[in-house]
N, C-alpha and C positions, 0 to 999 in steps of 0.2 A: 677448482676441482672438474676434472675433464668426462663430461658423458659418454657413456656406451648406450652405443643405440645398432640392434640388429636386424638389418631388414632381410624380412623371411619372406620367400614368395613361391608359386608355381606359376608357371608359363607354358603354355602349350605351343602357339604360334611366335609370342616374342612380343605382345603387347603388354601382359605383365610387367615381363623381365623390361620392357622400358622404362616400366612406371617404375619399380621397385628400383632401376636405377639414379632416377631421378631422384626421387623419397632418401634417397642414401648420398646423394647430393648437397641435396637440401639441410641434410642434416651435419654432414659434415661442411657445411657452411657456416653455420651455427657453432661450429667450434668442438663438435662431437666428433667422437674415435670410431667406422661405424665397422659392419661386420655386415656386408653382403654375400645373403645364402636361398641357397635354390632346395627345395627339397627335392626328393628323391622320384624319380619317374614311377610309375607304376605299371601302365600302360604296357600291351605285349609289343614288339616291334611290327609286329603283322598289324597292326593299328593303326602306329606311326607311320608305316609306311603308304599307307593311303591318303594321306594330304601331305604332298610336298612344303607346305609351309610348317608345317609338324617338324617332319623329319628335319630340314635348314637350321629352324633353331634347339630342336634336342642335342645335333651336331653342333651347332657353334657354342651353347652355352656348356659345356662338357666341362667348359674350362676356369665354369666357376664351382668355388666351395662346397660340400653338399651342407646340408645344416644337421646341427644335430643338439641334442637338448642340453650338451654343456655351451653351445650359444645363447641359451635361454637363462640357466644361470648365473652367464661373463654379465650379461647386457645389464642396463639400469634401464630401458627403454624400450620395445619393438614394434615395428611395425609392421604389418603382416598381409599379403598381396596376393587374387586370388583371381583366376577366372571367374564368375557366374557358372552355378551349372544347376538350370532350376531352380535358381532364387538361391541357391545356398554354396559354399565353399566347395570345391575342388577335393574329389576323394582323395588327391596326393596332398594336396595340406593337409586336410582332417585326420590323414593316416600320422601327419607330424607332432599335431597337437596331442592328439591320443599318445604319443609317446611323453607326455609334462607328468602323469601321473604323482610319480613319485619327486617331484616338483611342488607340486600342488601341494601334495602330503602335507612338506617339508614348511610350508609358506613362504616361498623362495620367491614366487610370482608375483604375494598380494605387494597391492602399495603402488607398482611398477607403470609407471603410464604407458596405454599403448592405442595405437592407431593403425588404419584400414585401407586398401583400398582395391579398386576389383574393374573387370572389362567384362564386357558384356556383346554380343552380336548384334542385338537391338537396342534401340535407344530404352524398353520398356521392358526390356530381358531380365529383369530381375535384380540390377543393379543393390540400389538399397538396400533387398531383401539380404541381400550377400550379407553386407556391411553391418544389417542388424542384426542377424543370426553369428557372426563370429561374434556380435557383441555378448552373445549366453556366455559362451565360453569364458569373455574374459570377466562375466559374475562372479561365474562359479571361480574364479581365477582370487578376486579381493582386487586388480587392477583398476585401474586410473585410466579411460575411455576418455581418448584425446582428438576429437574431431579435429574438422579444421575450422566450421563454421565460416559463418561470413565475416572472416577476420581479416579478408585481405581480396583486393582488387580481383587477382589472380582466381581466383574461386568463381566468383564472378565471370569474367571471359573463358572459364571452361565449361559453361554452361549452369554453375549455380548449386553444384552436391555439397551438401553441408555434412552429410556423413562421412564421406573420403570422397579419395578423386576416383574417378571414373572413367573407363573410353568404351565409346559405341565403336567397334572395328566394323561392323558390315557387312558386304558382301565381298567384299573386296579385301577386307581382312587389313586394313590397314593401318598402321602403327599409329601412335598416339602423336598429335599434332604438338605446334609450338606452344600455343596457351593450356592445353592438359597435361603435359609438363612441366610446365611453370606453374600451375595448380601443385603440382606431385612434390616441387620442391619446396612451394610454403607449406605443403601437408608436414614434409622431413625438417624443415627448418622449426615448426612450431614443435612440434615433438619434442624435438630435441632442448627447447630453449624450457621450454615445462618442467622437462627433466633434470634441468641445470638449478633449477629455482627450488623443486623438491628436494636435489641434493644437498642446496646450501641452509635451506630451512632445515632438514634434519642435522647437517652437521651445527648450526648453531643453537637448534634443541641438545644435541649433547651436548656442545659447551656447555652452556646455563647450566646442566644438571649434574657437570663433573664436579 
């Protein structure tokens, strides 16, 4: 049974984009069909133009398909990525999530595995708070939160964040290094594996009750 994973993210200067690609790679390596989707940019061009890295990434990411609520209905599991904004998700990702009310009312989002990842400027810049904030959304959905935990050495090598892969960009705006990307791949792989087990259990239960 093939698992369908939606990796949905917002990235300003590219760090979260790199993490999202790694998460997608990990899920794909576990046999999942993956949709990598970026959410729409809300910031005006005047703001983007003030940051050359933001401008470069906005232009480079234009080829990535925009996320829609149809991607949420399609997927068996979700991975959400966002920069940290004062310990909370970026407005761009939150605006997308706020469009999911219809699916939530219909119960489409319930019982699906979900995980989250993030990037912050400072080491103590709110990474864990951002992931926990997204958890509040997942509780309302009735989704099943799948953190990386300490389930692989890749988590330790990347700094040991059991809530979700996190990157510290610093003043130079460096992208995630090999260890962090490997932790993101593990997170995506783990999400797809657990989603697959849930689908098999569901299919077995249905067969027994038929």
